[in-house]
N, CA, C and O atoms as CSV, one atom per row, in Angstrom:
chain,resi,resn,atom,element,x,y,z
A,1,UNK,N,N,0.840,-1.313,0.382
A,1,UNK,CA,C,0.111,0.190,0.269
A,1,UNK,C,C,1.335,1.336,0.382
A,1,UNK,O,O,2.279,1.502,1.154
A,2,UNK,N,N,0.577,2.361,-1.339
A,2,UNK,CA,C,1.648,3.449,-0.881
A,2,UNK,C,C,0.906,4.487,-0.290
A,2,UNK,O,O,-0.237,4.298,0.126
A,3,UNK,N,N,1.437,5.485,-0.232
A,3,UNK,CA,C,0.855,6.837,0.590
A,3,UNK,C,C,-0.618,7.457,-0.676
A,3,UNK,O,O,-1.393,8.357,-0.352
A,4,UNK,N,N,-0.660,7.006,-1.522
A,4,UNK,CA,C,-1.445,7.405,-2.593
A,4,UNK,C,C,-3.254,6.464,-2.019
A,4,UNK,O,O,-4.238,7.075,-1.601
A,5,UNK,N,N,-3.152,4.891,-2.207
A,5,UNK,CA,C,-3.344,4.060,-1.379
A,5,UNK,C,C,-3.998,4.503,-0.132
A,5,UNK,O,O,-5.213,4.698,-0.088
A,6,UNK,N,N,-3.177,4.673,0.932
A,6,UNK,CA,C,-3.926,5.140,1.832
A,6,UNK,C,C,-4.639,6.415,1.977
A,6,UNK,O,O,-5.575,6.604,2.753
A,7,UNK,N,N,-4.219,7.124,1.316
A,7,UNK,CA,C,-5.269,8.251,1.326
A,7,UNK,C,C,-6.630,8.384,0.672
A,7,UNK,O,O,-7.446,9.222,1.056
A,8,UNK,N,N,-6.932,7.270,-0.644
A,8,UNK,CA,C,-7.977,6.867,-1.201
A,8,UNK,C,C,-8.805,5.822,-0.082
A,8,UNK,O,O,-9.991,5.879,-0.405
A,9,UNK,N,N,-8.689,5.166,0.756
A,9,UNK,CA,C,-8.907,4.119,1.654
A,9,UNK,C,C,-9.721,5.535,2.752
A,9,UNK,O,O,-10.930,5.611,2.967
A,10,UNK,N,N,-8.745,6.429,3.245
A,10,UNK,CA,C,-9.486,6.917,4.419
A,10,UNK,C,C,-10.056,7.979,3.690
A,10,UNK,O,O,-10.779,8.427,4.580
A,11,UNK,N,N,-10.300,8.867,2.505
A,11,UNK,CA,C,-11.199,9.289,1.898
A,11,UNK,C,C,-12.303,8.484,1.397
A,11,UNK,O,O,-13.272,8.997,0.836
A,12,UNK,N,N,-12.154,7.011,1.620
A,12,UNK,CA,C,-13.919,6.501,1.231
A,12,UNK,C,C,-14.300,6.068,2.658
A,12,UNK,O,O,-15.351,5.427,2.620
A,13,UNK,N,N,-13.869,6.180,3.750
A,13,UNK,CA,C,-14.476,6.231,4.866
A,13,UNK,C,C,-15.481,7.823,4.915
A,13,UNK,O,O,-15.265,9.024,4.755
A,14,UNK,N,N,-16.726,6.871,5.259
A,14,UNK,CA,C,-17.725,7.707,5.281
A,14,UNK,C,C,-17.272,9.022,6.373
A,14,UNK,O,O,-16.930,8.991,7.555
A,15,UNK,N,N,-17.467,10.369,5.233
A,15,UNK,CA,C,-17.291,11.695,6.337
A,15,UNK,C,C,-15.991,12.238,6.579
A,15,UNK,O,O,-15.894,13.279,7.229
A,16,UNK,N,N,-14.734,11.511,6.022
A,16,UNK,CA,C,-13.954,11.622,6.189
A,16,UNK,C,C,-13.180,12.654,5.607
A,16,UNK,O,O,-12.945,12.364,4.434
A,17,UNK,N,N,-12.426,14.312,6.116
A,17,UNK,CA,C,-12.255,15.777,5.550
A,17,UNK,C,C,-10.534,14.930,5.334
A,17,UNK,O,O,-10.177,13.804,5.680
A,18,UNK,N,N,-9.760,16.055,4.616
A,18,UNK,CA,C,-8.494,16.052,5.096
A,18,UNK,C,C,-8.063,16.921,4.435
A,18,UNK,O,O,-8.545,17.420,3.418
A,19,UNK,N,N,-6.672,17.271,5.229
A,19,UNK,CA,C,-6.107,18.640,5.006
A,19,UNK,C,C,-4.732,18.911,5.502
A,19,UNK,O,O,-4.576,17.928,6.228
A,20,UNK,N,N,-3.710,19.551,5.582
A,20,UNK,CA,C,-2.685,19.945,5.403
A,20,UNK,C,C,-2.460,21.644,6.742
A,20,UNK,O,O,-2.189,22.826,6.530
A,21,UNK,N,N,-2.702,20.992,7.777
A,21,UNK,CA,C,-2.342,21.445,9.328
A,21,UNK,C,C,-1.137,22.786,8.907
A,21,UNK,O,O,-1.000,23.996,8.725
A,22,UNK,N,N,-0.258,21.059,8.944
A,22,UNK,CA,C,1.379,21.428,9.535
A,22,UNK,C,C,2.165,22.243,8.373
A,22,UNK,O,O,3.325,22.563,8.634
A,23,UNK,N,N,1.573,22.643,6.980
A,23,UNK,CA,C,2.272,22.520,5.928
A,23,UNK,C,C,1.980,21.360,4.832
A,23,UNK,O,O,1.127,20.505,5.071
A,24,UNK,N,N,2.814,21.361,3.462
A,24,UNK,CA,C,2.395,20.953,2.138
A,24,UNK,C,C,3.310,19.539,2.391
A,24,UNK,O,O,3.720,19.108,1.313
A,25,UNK,N,N,3.768,18.634,3.672
A,25,UNK,CA,C,4.539,17.965,4.070
A,25,UNK,C,C,3.374,16.564,4.493
A,25,UNK,O,O,3.344,15.348,4.304
A,26,UNK,N,N,2.673,17.411,5.035
A,26,UNK,CA,C,1.801,16.126,5.908
A,26,UNK,C,C,0.155,16.220,5.765
A,26,UNK,O,O,-0.336,17.345,5.850
A,27,UNK,N,N,-0.625,15.209,5.573
A,27,UNK,CA,C,-1.780,15.099,5.253
A,27,UNK,C,C,-2.599,14.604,6.721
A,27,UNK,O,O,-2.146,13.580,7.234
A,28,UNK,N,N,-3.523,15.131,7.269
A,28,UNK,CA,C,-4.153,14.706,8.442
A,28,UNK,C,C,-5.666,14.561,8.212
A,28,UNK,O,O,-6.426,15.486,7.925
A,29,UNK,N,N,-6.081,12.947,8.420
A,29,UNK,CA,C,-7.599,12.576,7.803
A,29,UNK,C,C,-8.244,13.233,9.120
A,29,UNK,O,O,-7.607,13.232,10.173
A,30,UNK,N,N,-9.569,13.813,9.026
A,30,UNK,CA,C,-10.459,13.867,10.073
A,30,UNK,C,C,-11.682,13.275,10.120
A,30,UNK,O,O,-11.888,12.612,9.104
A,31,UNK,N,N,-12.613,13.256,10.939
A,31,UNK,CA,C,-14.768,12.721,11.224
A,31,UNK,C,C,-14.701,14.354,11.769
A,31,UNK,O,O,-13.768,14.778,12.452
A,32,UNK,N,N,-15.618,15.002,11.428
A,32,UNK,CA,C,-15.747,15.922,12.535
A,32,UNK,C,C,-15.327,16.905,13.111
A,32,UNK,O,O,-15.687,17.669,14.007
A,33,UNK,N,N,-14.382,16.741,12.352
A,33,UNK,CA,C,-13.326,17.702,13.090
A,33,UNK,C,C,-12.143,17.213,13.798
A,33,UNK,O,O,-11.219,17.988,14.043
A,34,UNK,N,N,-12.094,15.646,14.241
A,34,UNK,CA,C,-11.156,15.089,14.996
A,34,UNK,C,C,-10.624,14.308,14.427
A,34,UNK,O,O,-11.279,13.452,13.832
A,35,UNK,N,N,-8.656,14.310,14.382
A,35,UNK,CA,C,-8.111,13.510,13.958
A,35,UNK,C,C,-8.049,12.278,13.778
A,35,UNK,O,O,-8.323,11.626,14.785
A,36,UNK,N,N,-7.683,11.456,12.496
A,36,UNK,CA,C,-8.074,10.095,12.827
A,36,UNK,C,C,-6.221,9.542,12.630
A,36,UNK,O,O,-5.682,8.603,13.215
A,37,UNK,N,N,-5.771,10.226,11.907
A,37,UNK,CA,C,-4.528,10.002,11.125
A,37,UNK,C,C,-3.865,10.960,10.471
A,37,UNK,O,O,-4.269,12.036,10.032
A,38,UNK,N,N,-2.675,10.403,10.445
A,38,UNK,CA,C,-1.487,11.573,9.901
A,38,UNK,C,C,-0.859,10.886,9.323
A,38,UNK,O,O,-0.442,9.806,9.743
A,39,UNK,N,N,-0.557,11.577,7.729
A,39,UNK,CA,C,-0.033,11.105,6.841
A,39,UNK,C,C,1.481,12.209,6.022
A,39,UNK,O,O,1.386,13.271,5.406
A,40,UNK,N,N,2.632,11.460,6.337
A,40,UNK,CA,C,3.813,12.533,6.459
A,40,UNK,C,C,3.319,12.246,4.885
A,40,UNK,O,O,2.503,11.365,4.614
A,41,UNK,N,N,3.958,13.152,3.855
A,41,UNK,CA,C,3.827,12.608,2.674
A,41,UNK,C,C,5.070,12.688,1.875
A,41,UNK,O,O,5.051,12.587,0.649
A,42,UNK,N,N,6.456,12.921,2.757
A,42,UNK,CA,C,7.390,12.572,2.242
A,42,UNK,C,C,8.470,11.520,1.358
A,42,UNK,O,O,9.363,11.637,0.518
A,43,UNK,N,N,7.677,10.269,2.233
A,43,UNK,CA,C,7.605,9.320,2.476
A,43,UNK,C,C,7.186,8.572,1.034
A,43,UNK,O,O,6.212,8.991,0.409
A,44,UNK,N,N,8.219,7.093,0.392
A,44,UNK,CA,C,7.364,6.617,-0.635
A,44,UNK,C,C,6.465,5.539,0.077
A,44,UNK,O,O,5.346,5.313,-0.383
A,45,UNK,N,N,6.910,4.888,1.151
A,45,UNK,CA,C,5.947,3.768,2.010
A,45,UNK,C,C,5.146,4.951,2.665
A,45,UNK,O,O,5.382,6.159,2.663
A,46,UNK,N,N,4.183,4.266,3.195
A,46,UNK,CA,C,3.111,5.452,4.055
A,46,UNK,C,C,4.110,4.901,5.571
A,46,UNK,O,O,4.776,3.881,5.752
A,47,UNK,N,N,3.839,6.053,6.435
A,47,UNK,CA,C,4.170,5.722,7.967
A,47,UNK,C,C,3.168,6.853,8.484
A,47,UNK,O,O,3.248,8.081,8.505
A,48,UNK,N,N,1.987,5.754,8.977
A,48,UNK,CA,C,1.171,6.650,9.501
A,48,UNK,C,C,1.577,7.040,11.362
A,48,UNK,O,O,2.392,6.898,12.274
A,49,UNK,N,N,0.616,7.460,11.058
A,49,UNK,CA,C,-0.159,8.056,13.095
A,49,UNK,C,C,-1.085,8.039,12.981
A,49,UNK,O,O,-1.797,8.694,12.219
A,50,UNK,N,N,-1.467,6.848,14.128
A,50,UNK,CA,C,-3.237,6.499,14.242
A,50,UNK,C,C,-3.466,6.803,15.561
A,50,UNK,O,O,-2.566,7.179,16.312
A,51,UNK,N,N,-5.114,6.604,16.040
A,51,UNK,CA,C,-4.952,7.040,17.318
A,51,UNK,C,C,-5.584,5.051,17.618
A,51,UNK,O,O,-6.268,4.486,16.765
A,52,UNK,N,N,-5.211,4.443,18.765
A,52,UNK,CA,C,-5.724,3.304,19.033
A,52,UNK,C,C,-6.250,3.114,20.932
A,52,UNK,O,O,-5.780,3.770,21.862
A,53,UNK,N,N,-7.034,2.318,21.000
A,53,UNK,CA,C,-6.657,1.930,22.457
A,53,UNK,C,C,-5.662,1.882,23.145
A,53,UNK,O,O,-4.602,1.522,22.634
A,54,UNK,N,N,-5.726,2.177,24.276
A,54,UNK,CA,C,-4.064,2.531,24.941
A,54,UNK,C,C,-3.573,0.956,25.012
A,54,UNK,O,O,-2.387,0.710,24.794
A,55,UNK,N,N,-4.554,-0.168,25.338
A,55,UNK,CA,C,-3.636,-1.211,25.586
A,55,UNK,C,C,-3.452,-1.980,24.637
A,55,UNK,O,O,-2.451,-2.693,24.719
A,56,UNK,N,N,-4.368,-2.120,23.366
A,56,UNK,CA,C,-4.326,-2.597,21.898
A,56,UNK,C,C,-2.701,-2.580,21.069
A,56,UNK,O,O,-1.940,-3.315,20.440
A,57,UNK,N,N,-2.863,-0.865,21.707
A,57,UNK,CA,C,-1.519,0.161,21.093
A,57,UNK,C,C,-0.272,-0.746,21.694
A,57,UNK,O,O,0.225,-1.538,20.893
A,58,UNK,N,N,0.284,-0.703,23.042
A,58,UNK,CA,C,0.843,-1.337,24.125
A,58,UNK,C,C,1.519,-2.889,23.424
A,58,UNK,O,O,2.640,-3.397,23.418
A,59,UNK,N,N,0.115,-3.292,22.849
A,59,UNK,CA,C,0.429,-4.487,22.294
A,59,UNK,C,C,1.196,-4.655,20.959
A,59,UNK,O,O,2.118,-5.400,20.626
A,60,UNK,N,N,0.320,-3.471,20.157
A,60,UNK,CA,C,1.662,-3.888,19.099
A,60,UNK,C,C,3.061,-3.069,19.071
A,60,UNK,O,O,3.997,-3.334,18.317
A,61,UNK,N,N,3.029,-1.961,20.089
A,61,UNK,CA,C,4.255,-2.195,20.110
A,61,UNK,C,C,5.085,-2.885,20.100
A,61,UNK,O,O,6.080,-2.662,19.410
A,62,UNK,N,N,4.959,-3.995,20.886
A,62,UNK,CA,C,5.437,-5.064,22.042
A,62,UNK,C,C,5.449,-6.368,20.975
A,62,UNK,O,O,6.270,-7.268,21.153
A,63,UNK,N,N,4.381,-6.429,19.724
A,63,UNK,CA,C,5.259,-7.386,18.576
A,63,UNK,C,C,5.263,-6.829,17.416
A,63,UNK,O,O,4.847,-7.418,16.417
A,64,UNK,N,N,5.714,-5.672,17.398
A,64,UNK,CA,C,6.209,-5.148,16.009
A,64,UNK,C,C,7.117,-3.888,16.078
A,64,UNK,O,O,6.756,-2.743,16.350
A,65,UNK,N,N,8.534,-4.385,15.739
A,65,UNK,CA,C,9.768,-3.393,15.158
A,65,UNK,C,C,8.491,-2.346,14.950
A,65,UNK,O,O,8.063,-1.691,15.900
A,66,UNK,N,N,7.957,-2.257,13.686
A,66,UNK,CA,C,7.861,-1.029,13.134
A,66,UNK,C,C,7.007,0.423,13.397
A,66,UNK,O,O,7.098,1.586,13.004
A,67,UNK,N,N,5.748,-0.688,14.685
A,67,UNK,CA,C,5.196,0.433,15.177
A,67,UNK,C,C,5.986,0.917,16.772
A,67,UNK,O,O,6.494,0.250,17.674
A,68,UNK,N,N,5.769,2.491,16.551
A,68,UNK,CA,C,6.342,2.626,17.703
A,68,UNK,C,C,5.306,4.041,18.364
A,68,UNK,O,O,4.308,4.393,17.736
A,69,UNK,N,N,5.702,4.712,19.628
A,69,UNK,CA,C,4.680,5.234,20.056
A,69,UNK,C,C,4.956,6.867,19.027
A,69,UNK,O,O,6.094,7.281,18.803
A,70,UNK,N,N,3.797,7.527,18.567
A,70,UNK,CA,C,3.600,8.328,17.735
A,70,UNK,C,C,4.191,9.691,18.660
A,70,UNK,O,O,3.814,9.914,19.810
A,71,UNK,N,N,5.215,10.563,17.893
A,71,UNK,CA,C,5.296,12.243,18.545
A,71,UNK,C,C,4.374,12.890,17.594
A,71,UNK,O,O,4.062,12.439,16.493
A,72,UNK,N,N,3.944,14.060,18.158
A,72,UNK,CA,C,3.704,15.534,17.905
A,72,UNK,C,C,4.043,16.559,18.235
A,72,UNK,O,O,3.689,16.405,19.404
A,73,UNK,N,N,4.537,17.756,18.223
A,73,UNK,CA,C,4.678,18.867,18.200
A,73,UNK,C,C,5.479,18.422,19.659
A,73,UNK,O,O,5.164,18.801,20.788
A,74,UNK,N,N,6.555,17.547,19.307
A,74,UNK,CA,C,7.323,17.205,20.437
A,74,UNK,C,C,6.664,16.686,22.193
A,74,UNK,O,O,7.076,17.016,23.305
A,75,UNK,N,N,5.653,15.882,21.839
A,75,UNK,CA,C,5.160,15.393,22.588
A,75,UNK,C,C,5.065,14.233,21.856
A,75,UNK,O,O,4.961,14.018,20.649
A,76,UNK,N,N,5.165,12.980,23.584
A,76,UNK,CA,C,4.519,11.819,22.830
A,76,UNK,C,C,3.617,11.171,23.526
A,76,UNK,O,O,3.543,11.100,24.752
A,77,UNK,N,N,2.507,10.405,22.252
A,77,UNK,CA,C,1.154,10.281,22.764
A,77,UNK,C,C,1.262,8.338,22.696
A,77,UNK,O,O,1.251,7.591,21.718
A,78,UNK,N,N,1.342,8.093,23.891
A,78,UNK,CA,C,1.052,6.383,23.567
A,78,UNK,C,C,-0.023,5.668,23.107
A,78,UNK,O,O,-0.062,4.570,22.551
A,79,UNK,N,N,-0.891,6.437,23.413
A,79,UNK,CA,C,-2.200,5.863,22.897
A,79,UNK,C,C,-2.555,5.720,21.200
A,79,UNK,O,O,-3.383,5.085,20.547
A,80,UNK,N,N,-0.943,7.112,20.736
A,80,UNK,CA,C,-0.994,6.576,18.977
A,80,UNK,C,C,0.091,5.621,18.718
A,80,UNK,O,O,0.870,5.179,19.563
A,81,UNK,N,N,0.069,5.414,17.767
A,81,UNK,CA,C,1.437,4.723,17.178
A,81,UNK,C,C,1.635,5.348,15.962
A,81,UNK,O,O,0.904,5.827,15.096
A,82,UNK,N,N,3.051,5.186,16.164
A,82,UNK,CA,C,3.388,5.657,14.416
A,82,UNK,C,C,4.026,4.175,13.473
A,82,UNK,O,O,4.928,3.479,13.939
A,83,UNK,N,N,3.425,3.912,12.230
A,83,UNK,CA,C,3.555,2.523,11.373
A,83,UNK,C,C,4.191,2.786,10.828
A,83,UNK,O,O,4.074,3.952,10.453
A,84,UNK,N,N,4.969,2.283,10.483
A,84,UNK,CA,C,6.048,2.502,9.244
A,84,UNK,C,C,6.497,1.177,8.846
A,84,UNK,O,O,6.390,0.418,9.808
A,85,UNK,N,N,6.995,0.548,7.727
A,85,UNK,CA,C,7.626,-0.974,7.478
A,85,UNK,C,C,6.199,-1.645,6.604
A,85,UNK,O,O,5.026,-1.291,6.481
A,86,UNK,N,N,7.041,-2.805,6.097
A,86,UNK,CA,C,5.888,-3.634,5.702
A,86,UNK,C,C,5.007,-4.529,6.643
A,86,UNK,O,O,5.134,-5.578,7.275
A,87,UNK,N,N,4.115,-3.643,6.425
A,87,UNK,CA,C,3.061,-4.152,6.751
A,87,UNK,C,C,1.718,-4.728,5.664
A,87,UNK,O,O,1.457,-3.842,4.849
A,88,UNK,N,N,0.794,-6.045,5.473
A,88,UNK,CA,C,-0.060,-6.013,4.473
A,88,UNK,C,C,-0.968,-4.459,4.619
A,88,UNK,O,O,-0.890,-3.573,5.470
A,89,UNK,N,N,-1.799,-4.591,3.439
A,89,UNK,CA,C,-2.391,-3.882,2.666
A,89,UNK,C,C,-3.987,-4.213,4.052
A,89,UNK,O,O,-4.683,-3.403,4.664
A,90,UNK,N,N,-3.984,-5.401,4.041
A,90,UNK,CA,C,-5.014,-5.921,5.131
A,90,UNK,C,C,-5.095,-5.310,6.667
A,90,UNK,O,O,-6.088,-4.847,7.228
A,91,UNK,N,N,-3.886,-5.435,7.125
A,91,UNK,CA,C,-3.437,-4.773,8.401
A,91,UNK,C,C,-3.413,-3.217,8.297
A,91,UNK,O,O,-3.979,-2.451,9.077
A,92,UNK,N,N,-2.749,-2.910,7.329
A,92,UNK,CA,C,-2.824,-1.034,7.706
A,92,UNK,C,C,-4.444,-1.033,7.352
A,92,UNK,O,O,-5.082,-0.635,8.327
A,93,UNK,N,N,-5.153,-1.321,6.388
A,93,UNK,CA,C,-6.351,-0.606,6.269
A,93,UNK,C,C,-7.270,-1.055,7.865
A,93,UNK,O,O,-8.056,-0.155,8.163
A,94,UNK,N,N,-7.280,-2.109,8.755
A,94,UNK,CA,C,-7.692,-2.548,9.694
A,94,UNK,C,C,-7.473,-1.851,10.769
A,94,UNK,O,O,-8.395,-1.404,11.452
A,95,UNK,N,N,-5.961,-1.642,11.098
A,95,UNK,CA,C,-6.252,-0.204,11.713
A,95,UNK,C,C,-5.867,1.168,11.440
A,95,UNK,O,O,-5.106,1.799,12.173
A,96,UNK,N,N,-6.247,1.498,10.678
A,96,UNK,CA,C,-6.962,2.602,10.110
A,96,UNK,C,C,-7.924,2.516,10.432
A,96,UNK,O,O,-8.198,3.458,11.175
A,97,UNK,N,N,-9.300,1.360,10.197
A,97,UNK,CA,C,-10.522,1.524,10.488
A,97,UNK,C,C,-10.832,1.713,12.014
A,97,UNK,O,O,-11.778,2.376,12.439
A,98,UNK,N,N,-9.751,0.926,12.920
A,98,UNK,CA,C,-9.796,0.642,14.059
A,98,UNK,C,C,-9.706,2.463,14.579
A,98,UNK,O,O,-10.374,2.957,15.488
A,99,UNK,N,N,-9.016,2.960,13.985
A,99,UNK,CA,C,-8.494,4.482,14.616
A,99,UNK,C,C,-9.939,4.915,14.079
A,99,UNK,O,O,-10.360,5.646,14.976
A,100,UNK,N,N,-10.614,4.865,13.389
A,100,UNK,CA,C,-11.756,5.736,12.603
A,100,UNK,C,C,-12.347,5.223,13.130
A,100,UNK,O,O,-13.401,5.825,12.925
A,101,UNK,N,N,-12.654,4.184,13.988
A,101,UNK,CA,C,-14.453,3.935,15.126
A,101,UNK,C,C,-13.891,4.541,16.199
A,101,UNK,O,O,-14.699,5.085,16.953
A,102,UNK,N,N,-12.765,4.608,16.487
A,102,UNK,CA,C,-12.150,5.180,17.706
A,102,UNK,C,C,-12.535,6.011,18.137
A,102,UNK,O,O,-13.050,6.054,19.255
A,103,UNK,N,N,-12.337,7.321,17.032
A,103,UNK,CA,C,-12.740,8.664,16.915
A,103,UNK,C,C,-14.441,9.073,17.016
A,103,UNK,O,O,-15.043,9.811,17.795
A,104,UNK,N,N,-14.908,8.228,15.844
A,104,UNK,CA,C,-16.192,8.115,15.887
A,104,UNK,C,C,-16.913,7.864,17.136
A,104,UNK,O,O,-17.814,8.662,17.396
A,105,UNK,N,N,-16.635,6.668,18.167
A,105,UNK,CA,C,-17.322,5.738,18.773
A,105,UNK,C,C,-16.647,7.525,20.109
A,105,UNK,O,O,-16.655,7.007,21.226
A,106,UNK,N,N,-16.302,8.677,20.253
A,106,UNK,CA,C,-16.206,9.631,20.855
A,106,UNK,C,C,-16.683,10.499,20.028
A,106,UNK,O,O,-15.770,11.282,20.290
A,107,UNK,N,N,-17.441,11.207,19.074
A,107,UNK,CA,C,-18.485,11.890,19.017
A,107,UNK,C,C,-19.738,12.129,19.743
A,107,UNK,O,O,-19.857,11.190,20.529
A,108,UNK,N,N,-20.522,12.766,19.833
A,108,UNK,CA,C,-22.141,12.823,20.188
A,108,UNK,C,C,-22.585,11.696,19.946
A,108,UNK,O,O,-21.725,10.925,19.519
A,109,UNK,N,N,-23.652,11.258,20.054
A,109,UNK,CA,C,-24.547,10.242,19.900
A,109,UNK,C,C,-25.314,10.692,19.046
A,109,UNK,O,O,-25.372,9.826,18.172
A,110,UNK,N,N,-25.787,11.326,18.842
A,110,UNK,CA,C,-26.415,12.130,17.586
A,110,UNK,C,C,-25.751,12.300,16.582
A,110,UNK,O,O,-26.181,11.471,15.779
A,111,UNK,N,N,-24.895,12.914,16.085
A,111,UNK,CA,C,-23.586,12.788,15.389
A,111,UNK,C,C,-22.879,11.556,14.754
A,111,UNK,O,O,-22.903,11.253,13.561
A,112,UNK,N,N,-22.153,10.803,15.909
A,112,UNK,CA,C,-21.512,9.345,15.982
A,112,UNK,C,C,-22.483,8.237,14.945
A,112,UNK,O,O,-22.038,7.498,14.067
A,113,UNK,N,N,-23.757,8.384,15.321
A,113,UNK,CA,C,-24.939,6.836,14.253
A,113,UNK,C,C,-24.835,7.225,12.879
A,113,UNK,O,O,-25.090,6.390,12.011
A,114,UNK,N,N,-24.400,8.702,12.493
A,114,UNK,CA,C,-24.022,9.151,11.010
A,114,UNK,C,C,-23.102,8.047,10.636
A,114,UNK,O,O,-23.516,7.075,10.005
A,115,UNK,N,N,-22.106,8.147,10.937
A,115,UNK,CA,C,-20.436,7.691,10.890
A,115,UNK,C,C,-20.050,6.150,10.562
A,115,UNK,O,O,-19.291,5.654,9.730
A,116,UNK,N,N,-21.328,5.314,12.088
A,116,UNK,CA,C,-20.897,3.806,12.534
A,116,UNK,C,C,-20.526,2.902,11.382
A,116,UNK,O,O,-21.387,2.654,10.538
A,117,UNK,N,N,-19.745,2.573,11.316
A,117,UNK,CA,C,-19.245,1.307,9.848
A,117,UNK,C,C,-19.979,-0.146,10.800
A,117,UNK,O,O,-19.945,-1.279,10.319
């Protein structure tokens, strides 16, 4: 899966918008204004930063070398992970959907029902 494939997949998730709030080298994907994925554009292979349940994020970091805590604005976010390396397309799509669902679950109920997968 390349960067454009990740972009297309994210934009295929209901209600997703993208923008470049940090300059032209990173795209963020949002649902109702809440970020669920950071995608740096300077790499050939995607290096995504996503939100996950903290316990699951810890399991992934223990299991895979290519899964590290995410760093945003010089802060470490232990429930966010930076994923890089050779993971299957299916695995990346599953993790992206998990991040999307986690953000959707935190939306107000009247809004959330429009986006639940």
